[in-house]
N, C-alpha and C positions, 0 to 999 in steps of 0.2 A: 504670442497672444493665443489663448485657447479658443477654440470654436465652441459652439453651444454644447453643453454637457450631454444632452440626450443622444448625440450622434455615436457615442462609443458603444452603445448597446442597440445598434440598428437591428430591428426585429426581422428584416428581410432575410437574413442568413440564419439557418437553423441546423442544429445537430439532428441526425436522423439515423435510425437503426437499419441495417441491411442484413437479410438472412441469406446465407450462401448454402445451398443444399450440400449436405455432407461435410461442410467445413465450419459450421457454427455461425456466429453472428459478429458483425463489427459495426462501427458507426461511421457515418460520412457527413458531408456538409451540403445542404441544398440552398439555392439562392431564393429570392423572393418569388420566383415563378416555379418553384419546386423542381428546378433542374439541378443536376449534379454540378458541383464546383469541381472541375476536372482535376486540377492539381491537388487540391485537398483530398479528393477521393483516392487518387493514385497513392498519395503519401500514406493515408490511413489504411488502405488495403495492404500496402507494403509492410506497414507497422504490424498489422494483425497476422498476416500469413507469411510474410518474408522474414520478419523478426520474431514471430511467435509471441507477441505481446498479448496480454489479457484483453478481453472485451472491455472491461472497465477502463483500461488505459485508453483505448481508442475512443470511448465515450467522453472521457475527460478532455482528451486532445481535440476531439471534434467540437466540443462546446467552446473551448478556448479559441480555436481557429475561426469559428463562426463569428465570434466577437471581433477578432482582428480583421478578418476579411470584410466584414460590414463597415468597420471604421475606415479601412483603406479605401473602400469604394466611395464613401461619402466625401473623402478628401481628394478623390481623383488621382490616386497614387498607384503606380505600378509596383511590382515587387521590389525593385532596386531602390526606388525613392521611398518606399514604405520602410525599408530597413534604415535608410538615412534619416528618417523622421520618427524613429522609434521612441525617442524621448518624449515626443508629443503624445504618442499612444499611451505610454506608461503614465504620463501626467494625468491624462483623462481617465485612465483606469482608476487612479488613486482618488480623483475628485468626483467622479460620476456616481450618483446614487444608483444602486442596483434596481432594475425595473420591478414594478409590482407584479406579483405572480411567481417570483423566484424566491429562493431561500435568502434570508437577510435583506429582503426588499426595503428600499428607502435609505440604506446605509451605504457608504462607499466600501469598496473592497478592502479587505484587510491586507497587510503586506504578504501574508502567506498565500492568499488567493491571487494577488498580482504576480507573485513569483511562480505560481502554478501555471497561470496563463502564459507567462514569458518562457517557461520551460518548454511548453508545447510549440510556441512560435519559433524558438531557437532551433528545436529539432526539425521543424518544417523547413526552415531556411537551409540548414545543413544538408537535408535531403535534396532540396531544390537545386542547390549549388552543385552538389555531386552529380546530379543528373542533367545539368546544363539548362535548367529552367530559369536561372538567375545568375548573373555574374558573381564570381567568387568574392569580388570586392565587397559584396553585401555583408559578408561575415565579419569584416573588420569593423562594421558599425554595430555588431552584436557582441563581439568578443574582443578582449584585450590580449595582445600577444604576450607570451611568457617573457619575463625579464630574467637577468642573471640573479637578481635577488630571490626570485621564486625558486630557482633551481637549488639554492642553498637552504631552502626552508625544510626543516626536518619533517613537517607534516606531509609534504608531498611524497618524498622518497620514491620518485619515479625517474626512470632513465630519460623519459621524454615528458617534461612538464606540460600539463594541459592548459590551454587558454581559459581565461575566466570570463564568465558572462558579464557584460557591462551593466546590464539592468537586473540587479538583484537587490531587493530592499532588505534592510535590516529588520529582523523579527524580534520583538520584545516579548518574552514569555511572561506569563502571569505567575510563575513560580509553582504551578501545579504540574507535577511530573507525569510523563506519559506512562509511567509504570503503575500497575495496580498493586497496592500494598497487600501484605498478608491478611490484614484486617478486612480489606475490601473483598479479598478472595473468600475468606470465611463468611462474610456477609452474603455473598452470592450463593455459596453452597448451602448455607443455613436456610435460605428461602426457596430452594429448589423443591418443587413438589414431586417431580417425576425424575426417574433415573436417566432418561434421555438427556434432560437438561443438565443434570449433575455431571454426566459423562462428557458432555460437550465442554463444560467449563473446565473439567479436569484435563481433558485432552489439550485444550488450548494452553493451559497453564504449564503443563509438565512436558509438552512436546515442542511448544513454540510454533505450532502450525498457524498459518494465516487462516482466517475464517473460511475463505474460498477453498483452501486445501482440505480443511476438515469436512466441509459439506460435499466435497467431491470424492471422499473416501468410499471405496467399495469393500465388501467383506474380504475379497481376494487380496486386498492391500494389508489386511490385519494378520500379522504373524506373531501370535502371542504365546507360542510354545517355546520351550527351551531350545528345541531344535526344529528348524523348518526344512530340513533336508528332503523330506518326503514331498514338499511343495516345489522342490527344485531351487530352493533358496539356500545359499551357503552362509548367510549371516546368522551368527549364534545369538541366542537370547531373544526375549520378546522385543518386537519392533514393529514399526509402521513403515509402509512404502508410500512415498508421495509421488504420484504418477501424473504426468501432464497429458490430459485427454479432454475431448469435448464432452461436456455434460449437459443433459436436458434442462437442469435447473440453473445453468450458466455459472456454476461454481468454477472458479478459475484457479489453477495452480500458481500462475504468474511466473514462477521460476521456469526457465526453458529446459531444465534438466531434471530428471527424476533423482530421488535420493531416499535414503532410509534413516529413520530416527529411532533410537532405542527408547524403550518405555520402562517405567518403574512399576512396582507391584500395585500401586494405587490405581494406575490406569487400567491394568488388567482386571482388577477387582471391580471397578466401576463398569467396565464393558460387560462382564459376566452378569451383573445385576441388570444392566440395560437390556441385554438379550432376553432375559426372563420377562421383562416388561414388554418388549417388542413382540414376543411370541403371542401375546394376548390380542394383538391386532392382526386379524386374518389377512387383510390387504397387504400388510408389510412383507408377507412371505414371498411375494412375487418380485420384490425389489432387491437388487444386490447392493444398493446404497446403504451405508451404515446409518446415516441420519435421515429419517423419514418422518412424515406427518403421522402422528399417532392419535392426536386429540382434536384435529380439525380437518376439514375436507380440503383437497382430496386425500383421504387416508391412504397411507402406503406410498405416496408420491415423495420423491426426494425433497428434503427441506431446502427452502430458498433463503437467499441472503437477507432479504427484508424481514423474514420471520425470525431469523437468528438475532438481528439487530433489535427488533421489538422485544424479543425474549430478554436480552440483556438490560433493556430499559426497564422492563417490569421487575426483574430481579433486583436491580439497583434501587428502585423505588420501594419495593417491599422490604428490602434489607435495611432501609433507613440510611443509605449511604448519602454523603454530602454531594456526590457527583455521579453521573452515569458512567459506569465502567464499560468501555467499548471492548469488543473482542481483541482488537489489535494490542490493547494495553497488556493483555496477558502474554502476548509474544514478547513484549518488552520486559515483562516481569521474569519470564523464563530466562531470557538472555542475560539479564542483569544478575540473577541469582547464580547462574552457572559461572559467570565471570568472577563474581565475588567469592565463589567456591574455589577459585584458583585455576580454572580452565584456561588454556592458552587461546588466544584470539583465533588461531587456525581451527581449533576444535569447535568453537562457537560458530564460526563461519560455516562449517560443514553441517552442524546441527540445524542452522537456520536455512540451509540450502542456498547460500549466497555464492555467486561466482567471484565476487570481489570483496576484499577485507574492508574497503572503504564503506561498503553498504553495511557491514557488520558493526562498524564503529558507531553508527547512528544509534544502536541499541545499547551502547555502553553508558550507564547512568550511575554516577556515584551517589550512594545513599547519604542521608544527613549524618548517620552514625560514622560512616567511613570517612567523611570529610572532617568530622570532629576528631576522630582518632588520629588522622594525619596531622592536624594542627597541634594536638596535644603531644604527639610523638616528636614533632619538630621542636616544641617548647622544652620538652625533657632533654632533647639533645643539646639545645642551646644552653640550658642550665648546667648540664654536665660539663660542657666546654668551659664555662665561666669558673666552675668549682675546680676544674682541673688546672 
């Protein structure tokens, strides 16, 4: 029997930002008396500084843990019993309307959002079990042990098959791909008034950078000459370096390792035009950031994430697009185009800066034309066999 639905979003627990001098910012969880929730804080600190996760990751995890810890307290459960009653928590997540004042208020959480909350909760329990804060038996309530059937699955291809999360909802897509089409790309570029905006769109599309990586670029990361030997770089041809560092605009690399991405002539051309525009802003000369505010205050300051997101909303609207093209959709476009061009998955993994091929596979999208070509090729093969 479910308890009253309002309890799943107990407002006593809140996600809260913490600034660490010289180390950037992360997020934590406070209780109703604005005291640190010690386990959540230790986990989130470890996540940010021990694992090098992005600030945005700790923010999302802190919000999810605040929901779970508030629910657990209203039920009077400790960590172990909380794991054993996780089915009740998931059920209430699915049925409870989101409180007023939050995005999508008044509607229950979508399967994607429930899965996002559970991903954070699962990681928290794994950390708690490995550090002796909860008995390891709690993990059996959250994960299914691998079976012999899993080991034989070609999708896994792992020497040591991984356990599966018990609570992961099926997600029904609406058929709208996460890939920005070439027509949508043209619509964005057509409505760009400034070269800075045009260069940002081109960089995201033809390098596959995340928006945080693009906004964190410094001029010292841009090696657009045929040879960068004078800069101490042995990589040949024009390329960008993606470097993990703490940025004042909180732009995050997310990848825990640096890597380089080759660029094509269109990217170099757009950059040169942007620099001419940038030189007209006197304040921009003092910043080593590539993307800075040129047309709004504070001029010359590094561009922030919300400004880039608002820019894409404006461009999509002005271009008459049927949906808002998000920056990350251009990363999917780049990966899909490279794969369709015949690049091996290992090459795409390096271009996207992934440490695991399983992360790269998420960016593999079969276009409508490729699917049709595959079906028609199979039909031709079948007809040929009959005629033979």
